[in-house]
C-alpha angles and dihedrals in degrees: 000000000000119000123226092255094061101251119110118246089233088078090066119075116244095238141005132054135311130210120226093257088060093053109044133046141327095027102014131077097247114078102213133110124252092253092050090049094053092044087052091053090050091049092046096245096113132046118271119242127241118227114238090179140354092287103015115099118182136169128230111247089226091058093049093046090049090049093050093046098041106017092234135111123230091262096058 
């Protein structure tokens, strides 16, 4: 299955967590900048991260897959 952003889902792991560099451009499946991503989190358009450490945000693969498939975050 191909996602709306042009990258195949097979490039995402099935479970676990993703760092920001694995989600947004140039290597990730979502073509937005870092500042756009964080503004989208603030506005509720993008999934919120979970903190794996004091300065280590990550996103659940399931949240990112859901966002790509449905265009919604987990809080919608």
